[in-house]
MDTraj code that builds the backbone (N, CA, C; nanometers):
import mdtraj as md
import numpy as np

residues = "MET LYS LYS GLN THR LEU ALA GLU ASP ALA PHE LYS LEU TYR ALA GLU LYS PHE MET SER LEU GLU ASP ILE ALA LYS GLN PHE HIS LEU ASN GLU ARG THR LEU ARG ARG TRP LYS LYS ALA ASP ASP TRP GLU THR LYS ARG ASN GLU TYR ILE ARG THR LYS THR THR LEU HIS SER ASP LEU TYR ASP PHE THR ARG SER LEU ILE ASN SER ILE GLU LYS ASP MET GLU ASN ASN GLY LYS ILE GLU PRO ALA ARG TYR TYR ALA VAL THR LYS MET LEU LYS LEU ILE GLY PRO ILE LYS SER TYR GLU ASP GLU VAL ILE SER GLU LYS GLN LYS LEU GLN GLU GLU LYS PRO LYS GLY LEU THR PRO ASP VAL ILE ARG GLU ILE GLU GLU ARG ILE LEU GLY ILE THR HIS LYS GLU ILE PHE GLU HIS ASP LEU ASN THR ASP".split()
xyz = np.array([
    [14.6647, 16.8857, 12.8526],
    [14.6663, 16.8953, 12.7045],
    [14.5406, 16.7952, 12.6606],
    [14.4834, 16.8439, 12.5755],
    [14.3807, 16.7567, 12.5148],
    [14.4200, 16.6399, 12.4474],
    [14.3392, 16.5376, 12.4254],
    [14.3773, 16.4151, 12.3710],
    [14.4250, 16.4226, 12.2149],
    [14.3199, 16.4926, 12.1466],
    [14.3328, 16.5180, 12.0109],
    [14.4713, 16.5914, 11.9869],
    [14.4988, 16.6995, 12.0581],
    [14.6061, 16.7711, 12.0381],
    [14.7408, 16.6813, 12.0697],
    [14.7191, 16.6137, 12.1674],
    [14.8354, 16.5415, 12.2071],
    [14.8740, 16.4240, 12.0957],
    [14.7674, 16.3685, 12.0448],
    [14.7763, 16.2776, 11.9453],
    [14.8285, 16.3248, 11.8087],
    [14.8074, 16.4622, 11.7720],
    [14.8480, 16.5320, 11.6513],
    [15.0004, 16.5407, 11.6854],
    [15.0284, 16.5945, 11.8053],
    [15.1644, 16.6380, 11.8213],
    [15.2540, 16.5071, 11.8328],
    [15.1973, 16.3922, 11.8738],
    [15.2864, 16.2754, 11.8771],
    [15.3014, 16.2235, 11.7301],
    [15.1894, 16.2276, 11.6543],
    [15.1985, 16.2043, 11.5069],
    [15.3048, 16.2766, 11.4257],
    [15.2999, 16.4183, 11.4646],
    [15.4007, 16.5006, 11.4030],
    [15.5523, 16.4597, 11.4266],
    [15.5717, 16.4050, 11.5384],
    [15.7135, 16.3471, 11.5887],
    [15.7457, 16.2321, 11.5114],
    [15.6391, 16.1382, 11.5009],
    [15.6608, 16.0198, 11.4407],
    [15.6579, 16.0301, 11.2774],
    [15.6054, 16.1194, 11.2261],
    [15.6165, 16.1474, 11.0767],
    [15.7267, 16.2396, 11.0438],
    [15.7507, 16.3418, 11.1025],
    [15.8429, 16.4355, 11.0645],
    [15.9765, 16.4198, 11.1275],
    [15.9954, 16.3772, 11.2524],
    [16.1255, 16.3547, 11.3066],
    [16.1570, 16.1975, 11.3196],
    [16.0684, 16.1207, 11.2749],
    [16.0928, 15.9665, 11.2664],
    [16.1273, 15.9121, 11.4094],
    [16.0520, 15.9674, 11.5070],
    [16.0723, 15.9143, 11.6529],
    [16.0158, 15.7933, 11.6655],
    [16.0737, 15.6923, 11.7424],
    [16.0101, 15.5803, 11.7709],
    [15.8831, 15.6085, 11.8675],
    [15.7962, 15.5146, 11.8813],
    [15.6783, 15.5400, 11.9685],
    [15.7314, 15.5190, 12.1113],
    [15.8302, 15.4490, 12.1452],
    [15.8809, 15.4428, 12.2776],
    [15.9441, 15.5762, 12.3220],
    [16.0080, 15.6459, 12.2259],
    [16.0584, 15.7797, 12.2707],
    [15.9642, 15.8666, 12.2668],
    [15.8546, 15.8976, 12.1807],
    [15.7430, 15.9590, 12.1858],
    [15.6503, 15.9464, 12.3424],
    [15.6574, 15.8169, 12.3779],
    [15.5692, 15.7822, 12.4899],
    [15.6659, 15.8575, 12.6009],
    [15.7778, 15.8451, 12.6073],
    [15.8670, 15.9091, 12.7014],
    [15.8545, 16.0614, 12.7152],
    [15.8808, 16.1195, 12.6078],
    [15.8589, 16.2615, 12.5823],
    [15.7181, 16.3048, 12.6430],
    [15.6236, 16.2411, 12.6078],
    [15.4849, 16.2933, 12.6518],
    [15.4410, 16.2182, 12.7699],
    [15.5090, 16.1435, 12.8249],
    [15.4741, 16.0786, 12.9527],
    [15.3304, 15.9916, 12.9373],
    [15.3448, 15.9334, 12.8147],
    [15.2343, 15.8484, 12.7752],
    [15.2783, 15.6904, 12.7816],
    [15.1798, 15.5978, 12.7971],
    [15.1899, 15.4435, 12.7900],
    [15.2187, 15.4169, 12.6289],
    [15.2985, 15.3586, 12.5934],
    [15.3435, 15.3145, 12.4624],
    [15.2180, 15.2583, 12.3906],
    [15.1448, 15.1748, 12.4641],
    [15.0299, 15.1083, 12.4290],
    [14.9182, 15.2168, 12.3637],
    [14.9068, 15.3098, 12.4346],
    [14.8234, 15.4272, 12.3965],
    [14.8683, 15.4691, 12.2603],
    [15.0016, 15.5024, 12.2427],
    [15.0343, 15.5342, 12.1054],
    [15.0099, 15.4223, 11.9968],
    [15.0141, 15.3167, 12.0260],
    [15.0166, 15.1974, 11.9389],
    [14.8554, 15.1932, 11.8914],
    [14.7634, 15.2260, 11.9712],
    [14.6385, 15.2273, 11.9579],
    [14.6075, 15.3568, 11.8675],
    [14.6580, 15.4720, 11.8833],
    [14.6394, 15.5807, 11.8177],
    [14.7044, 15.5684, 11.6705],
    [14.8163, 15.4959, 11.6528],
    [14.8656, 15.4882, 11.5332],
    [14.7835, 15.3949, 11.4488],
    [14.7331, 15.2863, 11.5151],
    [14.6373, 15.2068, 11.4184],
    [14.5230, 15.2662, 11.3913],
    [14.4602, 15.3316, 11.4873],
    [14.3190, 15.4001, 11.4713],
    [14.3311, 15.5164, 11.3508],
    [14.4448, 15.5819, 11.3688],
    [14.4287, 15.6937, 11.2688],
    [14.5387, 15.6545, 11.1471],
    [14.5835, 15.5421, 11.1319],
    [14.6722, 15.4970, 11.0222],
    [14.7783, 15.5894, 11.0066],
    [14.8420, 15.6045, 11.1041],
    [14.9737, 15.6855, 11.1126],
    [15.0663, 15.6393, 10.9849],
    [15.0816, 15.5014, 10.9689],
    [15.1700, 15.4709, 10.8723],
    [15.1597, 15.5165, 10.7354],
    [15.0340, 15.5145, 10.6979],
    [14.9772, 15.5625, 10.5669],
    [15.0078, 15.7129, 10.5560],
    [14.9719, 15.7804, 10.6801],
    [14.9832, 15.9338, 10.6624],
    [15.1247, 15.9629, 10.6723],
    [15.2244, 15.8851, 10.7310],
    [15.3634, 15.9169, 10.7383],
    [15.4238, 15.8964, 10.6039],
    [15.3751, 15.7740, 10.5238],
    [15.4248, 15.7698, 10.3780],
    [15.3817, 15.8847, 10.2913],
    [15.2665, 15.9289, 10.3306],
    [15.2060, 16.0475, 10.2409],
    [15.2866, 16.1701, 10.2467],
    [15.3152, 16.1882, 10.3853],
    [15.3809, 16.3138, 10.4167],
    [15.5442, 16.2989, 10.3553],
    [15.6060, 16.1830, 10.3647],
    [15.7287, 16.1715, 10.2946],
    [15.7152, 16.1679, 10.1593],
    [15.6177, 16.1344, 10.0815],
    [15.6009, 16.1380, 9.9421],
    [15.5943, 16.2757, 9.9069],
    [15.4971, 16.3623, 9.9864],
    [15.4828, 16.5060, 9.9425],
    [15.5983, 16.5720, 9.9499],
    [15.6952, 16.5339, 10.0643],
    [15.8274, 16.6219, 10.0962],
    [15.9404, 16.5792, 9.9749],
    [15.9127, 16.4682, 9.9377],
    [16.0372, 16.4046, 9.8483],
    [16.0046, 16.4487, 9.6952],
    [15.8967, 16.4913, 9.6539],
    [15.8729, 16.5143, 9.5248],
    [15.8753, 16.6856, 9.4951],
    [15.8833, 16.7353, 9.5970],
    [15.8655, 16.8908, 9.5780],
    [15.9886, 16.9478, 9.4964],
    [16.1179, 16.9028, 9.5137],
    [16.2286, 16.9463, 9.4423],
    [16.1992, 16.9187, 9.2909],
    [16.1584, 16.7960, 9.2514],
    [16.1407, 16.7557, 9.1045],
    [16.0140, 16.8465, 9.0475],
    [15.9141, 16.8754, 9.1319],
    [15.8004, 16.9660, 9.0792],
    [15.8656, 17.0958, 9.0722],
    [15.9382, 17.1594, 9.1515],
    [16.0038, 17.2914, 9.1470],
    [16.0925, 17.2947, 9.0319],
    [16.1838, 17.1910, 9.0034],
    [16.2660, 17.1648, 8.8854],
    [16.1760, 17.1961, 8.7715],
    [16.0781, 17.0925, 8.7361],
    [15.9905, 17.0859, 8.6177],
    [15.9037, 17.2430, 8.6063],
    [15.8755, 17.2959, 8.7074],
    [15.8078, 17.4206, 8.6766],
    [15.9196, 17.5271, 8.6406],
    [16.0412, 17.5183, 8.7002],
    [16.1419, 17.6122, 8.6642],
    [16.1779, 17.5802, 8.5199],
    [16.1881, 17.4490, 8.4783],
    [16.2229, 17.4316, 8.3432],
    [16.1169, 17.4810, 8.2578],
    [15.9777, 17.4767, 8.2820],
    [15.8953, 17.5074, 8.1831],
    [15.8769, 17.6766, 8.1806],
    [15.9224, 17.7332, 8.2974],
    [15.9299, 17.8956, 8.2846],
    [16.0297, 17.9126, 8.2251],
    [16.1461, 17.8629, 8.2122],
    [16.2700, 17.9034, 8.1343],
    [16.2257, 17.8716, 7.9855],
    [16.1719, 17.7698, 7.9582],
    [16.1375, 17.7345, 7.8278],
    [16.0274, 17.8385, 7.7681],
    [15.9492, 17.8875, 7.8411],
    [15.8508, 17.9839, 7.7863],
    [15.9139, 18.1126, 7.7739],
    [16.0104, 18.1531, 7.8451],
    [16.1068, 18.2783, 7.8364],
    [16.1888, 18.2618, 7.7061],
    [16.2371, 18.1497, 7.6878],
    [16.3321, 18.1241, 7.5698],
    [16.2261, 18.1334, 7.4334],
    [16.1060, 18.0910, 7.4481],
    [16.0052, 18.1129, 7.3304],
    [15.9790, 18.2409, 7.3041],
    [15.9652, 18.3142, 7.4041],
    [15.9182, 18.4776, 7.3901],
    [16.0648, 18.5451, 7.3471],
    [16.1686, 18.5004, 7.3889],
    [16.2845, 18.5700, 7.3105],
    [16.3050, 18.5317, 7.1833],
    [16.2692, 18.4210, 7.1344],
    [16.2841, 18.3821, 6.9987],
    [16.1700, 18.4443, 6.9106],
    [16.0785, 18.4705, 6.9699],
    [15.9455, 18.5454, 6.9085],
    [15.9555, 18.7064, 6.9086],
    [16.0586, 18.7492, 6.9666],
    [16.0907, 18.8998, 7.0072],
    [15.9857, 18.9372, 7.0879],
    [15.9161, 18.8619, 7.1837],
    [15.8124, 18.9064, 7.2669],
    [15.8744, 18.9795, 7.3970],
    [15.7812, 19.0285, 7.4819],
    [15.8070, 19.1263, 7.5861],
    [15.8293, 19.0067, 7.6976],
    [15.9427, 19.0091, 7.7686],
    [15.9674, 18.9139, 7.8910],
    [15.9655, 19.0018, 8.0218],
    [15.8538, 18.9682, 8.0998],
    [15.8413, 19.0566, 8.2279],
    [15.9601, 19.0299, 8.3230],
    [16.0301, 19.1335, 8.3830],
    [16.1335, 19.1026, 8.4655],
    [16.0926, 19.0140, 8.5936],
    [15.9537, 18.9991, 8.6217],
    [15.9023, 18.8976, 8.7311],
    [15.9330, 18.7568, 8.6986],
    [15.9426, 18.7080, 8.5726],
    [15.9663, 18.5961, 8.5294],
    [16.1119, 18.5635, 8.5466],
    [16.2109, 18.6499, 8.5076],
    [16.3474, 18.6362, 8.5347],
    [16.3680, 18.5970, 8.6838],
    [16.3001, 18.6984, 8.7598],
    [16.3226, 18.6900, 8.9105],
    [16.2919, 18.5646, 8.9611],
    [16.1630, 18.5197, 8.9184],
    [16.1115, 18.3904, 8.9615],
    [16.1971, 18.2737, 8.9416],
    [16.2681, 18.2832, 8.8146],
    [16.3670, 18.1576, 8.7844],
    [16.4788, 18.1559, 8.8797],
    [16.5394, 18.2850, 8.8959],
    [16.6629, 18.2949, 8.9756],
    [16.6260, 18.2625, 9.1194],
    [16.5209, 18.2866, 9.1685],
    [16.4896, 18.2281, 9.2977],
    [16.4639, 18.0791, 9.3131],
    [16.3828, 18.0332, 9.2059],
    [16.3594, 17.8912, 9.2325],
    [16.4792, 17.8070, 9.2120],
    [16.5840, 17.8522, 9.1238],
    [16.6957, 17.7721, 9.1044],
    [16.7646, 17.7830, 9.2229],
    [16.7704, 17.8806, 9.3140],
    [16.8345, 17.8889, 9.4444],
    [16.7747, 17.7851, 9.5308],
    [16.6511, 17.7667, 9.5324],
    [16.5650, 17.6762, 9.6288],
    [16.5764, 17.5180, 9.5950],
    [16.6237, 17.4868, 9.4704],
    [16.6245, 17.3538, 9.4217],
    [16.7272, 17.2784, 9.5036],
    [16.8510, 17.3094, 9.5214],
    [16.9408, 17.2413, 9.5908],
    [16.9301, 17.2147, 9.7376],
    [16.8881, 17.3245, 9.8065],
    [16.8415, 17.3071, 9.9424],
    [16.7250, 17.2028, 9.9928],
    [16.6428, 17.2077, 9.8934],
    [16.5133, 17.1167, 9.8823],
    [16.5485, 16.9983, 9.8654],
    [16.6345, 16.9634, 9.7634],
    [16.6783, 16.8197, 9.7524],
    [16.7679, 16.7809, 9.8369],
    [16.8469, 16.8638, 9.9170],
    [16.9266, 16.8186, 10.0422],
    [16.8389, 16.7605, 10.1558],
    [16.7224, 16.8448, 10.1695],
    [16.6231, 16.8091, 10.2711],
    [16.5678, 16.6778, 10.2288],
    [16.5065, 16.6630, 10.1308],
    [16.4513, 16.5344, 10.0728],
    [16.5381, 16.4087, 10.0973],
    [16.6738, 16.4329, 10.0571],
    [16.7764, 16.3184, 10.0628],
    [16.7813, 16.2874, 10.2151],
    [16.7749, 16.3953, 10.2966],
    [16.8167, 16.3777, 10.4477],
    [16.6849, 16.2815, 10.4910],
    [16.5648, 16.3221, 10.4429],
    [16.4218, 16.2530, 10.5018],
    [16.4293, 16.0884, 10.4461],
    [16.4911, 16.0827, 10.3378],
    [16.4955, 15.9484, 10.2748],
    [16.5907, 15.8774, 10.3548],
    [16.7081, 15.9096, 10.3737],
    [16.8112, 15.8618, 10.4608],
    [16.7527, 15.8227, 10.6067],
    [16.6884, 15.9114, 10.6605],
    [16.6316, 15.8890, 10.7798],
    [16.5268, 15.7760, 10.7769],
    [16.4662, 15.7564, 10.6837],
    [16.3678, 15.6828, 10.6707],
    [16.4120, 15.5335, 10.6405],
    [16.5252, 15.5316, 10.5729],
    [16.5962, 15.4078, 10.5365],
    [16.6622, 15.3409, 10.6608],
    [16.7274, 15.4466, 10.7388],
    [16.7987, 15.3949, 10.8679],
    [16.7065, 15.3510, 10.9595],
    [16.5752, 15.4088, 10.9795],
    [16.4815, 15.3417, 11.0643],
    [16.4320, 15.2069, 11.0263],
    [16.4166, 15.1759, 10.8956],
    [16.3869, 15.0648, 10.8382],
    [16.4688, 14.9562, 10.8598],
    [16.6092, 14.9965, 10.8569],
    [16.7194, 14.8857, 10.8754],
    [16.7213, 14.8645, 11.0378],
    [16.6895, 14.9549, 11.1186],
    [16.7012, 14.9397, 11.2654],
    [16.5859, 14.8617, 11.2986],
    [16.4899, 14.8222, 11.2319],
    [16.3729, 14.7622, 11.2740],
    [16.3942, 14.6225, 11.3154],
    [16.3746, 14.5639, 11.4223],
    [16.4178, 14.4460, 11.4761],
    [16.3250, 14.3446, 11.4090],
    [16.3893, 14.2416, 11.3797],
    [16.3338, 14.1404, 11.2928],
    [16.2636, 14.0293, 11.3922],
    [16.1584, 13.9737, 11.3662],
    [16.1046, 13.8779, 11.4796],
    [16.0133, 13.9355, 11.5821],
    [15.9919, 13.8614, 11.6875],
    [15.9059, 13.8986, 11.7828],
    [16.0019, 13.9819, 11.8869],
    [15.9439, 14.1336, 11.9062],
    [16.0104, 14.2186, 12.0014],
    [15.9433, 14.2165, 12.1371],
    [15.9989, 14.2431, 12.2234],
    [15.9328, 14.2617, 12.3652],
    [15.7999, 14.3108, 12.3620],
    [15.7739, 14.4150, 12.2817],
    [15.6469, 14.4835, 12.2752],
    [15.5515, 14.4100, 12.2165],
    [15.5846, 14.3354, 12.1151],
    [15.5023, 14.2479, 12.0539],
    [15.4497, 14.1329, 12.1329],
    [15.5555, 14.0668, 12.1854],
    [15.5163, 13.9566, 12.2895],
    [15.4167, 14.0070, 12.3969],
    [15.4507, 14.1131, 12.4498],
    [15.3627, 14.1886, 12.5687],
    [15.2307, 14.2090, 12.5133],
    [15.2072, 14.2544, 12.3704],
    [15.0820, 14.2851, 12.3199],
    [15.0114, 14.1348, 12.2858],
    [15.0772, 14.0290, 12.2480],
    [15.0289, 13.9010, 12.2446],
    [14.9664, 13.8484, 12.3530],
    [15.0536, 13.8809, 12.4704],
    [15.0058, 13.8128, 12.6171],
    [14.8843, 13.9045, 12.6688],
    [14.8845, 14.0250, 12.6286],
    [14.7664, 14.1130, 12.6749],
    [14.6379, 14.0616, 12.6024],
    [14.6621, 14.0754, 12.4692],
    [14.5283, 14.0702, 12.3821],
    [14.4944, 13.9424, 12.3455],
    [14.5749, 13.8467, 12.3357],
    [14.5301, 13.6915, 12.3067],
    [14.5253, 13.6169, 12.4195],
    [14.6333, 13.6103, 12.5052],
    [14.6149, 13.5433, 12.6255],
    [14.5603, 13.5853, 12.7448],
    [14.5428, 13.7202, 12.7511],
    [14.4561, 13.7779, 12.8461],
    [14.5526, 13.7914, 12.9792],
    [14.6708, 13.7953, 12.9704],
    [14.7788, 13.8088, 13.0623],
    [14.8160, 13.9546, 13.0855],
    [14.8113, 14.0089, 13.2145],
    [14.8555, 14.1357, 13.2351],
    [15.0057, 14.1240, 13.2983],
    [15.0774, 14.2167, 13.2804],
    [15.2081, 14.2188, 13.3344],
    [15.1873, 14.2236, 13.5118],
    [15.1077, 14.2827, 13.5589],
    [15.0820, 14.2741, 13.7077],
    [15.0569, 14.1323, 13.7545],
    [14.9546, 14.0384, 13.6685],
    [14.9300, 13.9280, 13.7037],
    [15.0402, 13.8319, 13.6963],
    [15.1328, 13.8611, 13.6087],
    [15.2536, 13.7889, 13.5924],
    [15.3649, 13.8004, 13.7133],
    [15.3606, 13.9155, 13.7460],
    [15.4540, 13.9494, 13.8640],
    [15.3994, 13.9056, 13.9691],
    [15.2657, 13.9128, 14.0136],
    [15.1914, 13.8386, 14.1224],
    [15.2149, 13.7021, 14.1336],
    [15.2037, 13.6438, 14.0176],
    [15.2195, 13.4864, 13.9942],
    [15.3506, 13.4362, 14.0251],
    [15.4553, 13.5172, 13.9906],
    [15.5824, 13.4950, 14.0119],
    [15.6246, 13.4919, 14.1675],
    [15.5743, 13.5739, 14.2300],
    [15.6026, 13.6102, 14.3690],
    [15.5376, 13.4900, 14.4368],
    [15.4170, 13.4564, 14.4090],
    [15.3383, 13.3411, 14.4782],
    [15.3821, 13.2113, 14.4611],
    [15.4738, 13.1858, 14.3637],
    [15.5207, 13.0553, 14.3374],
    [15.6448, 13.0070, 14.4117],
    [15.7158, 13.1029, 14.4947],
    [15.8262, 13.0575, 14.5761],
    [15.7899, 12.9824, 14.6817],
])
top = md.Topology()
chain = top.add_chain()
for i, resn in enumerate(residues, 1):
    res = top.add_residue(resn, chain, resSeq=i)
    for name in ("N", "CA", "C"):
        top.add_atom(name, md.element.get_by_symbol(name[0]), res)
traj = md.Trajectory(xyz[None], top)
């Protein structure tokens, strides 16, 4: 699988399914550090927030559009104007969609909140490992070999 396609698929799991980098790494047989680099380079956090924002406002946009369509039908009725059957049909279809879309958005928001609550506070093993590698220049192989030689 090409790197770009793999990165896009990994992002979809991160943004749409709220999977952790660890779980995505296991699923695609990748190093978690690779995913962290992709996340930083492609600004996954901003893209995920934008994705969530677009999904969570759809029901209100649909509601507003339906409301304006109903208002225009009411005006035409008051003015004895002709009302096309397609407008009635559109209103009934949209009204059926508002509830399921709202439920989906609530689920997405709930998942997002759950993930934020689950975030560990302080230094996680991954953060410590990254500090060791990037700042201190220590690799885990060197640590293991060093531990073996000290006995």
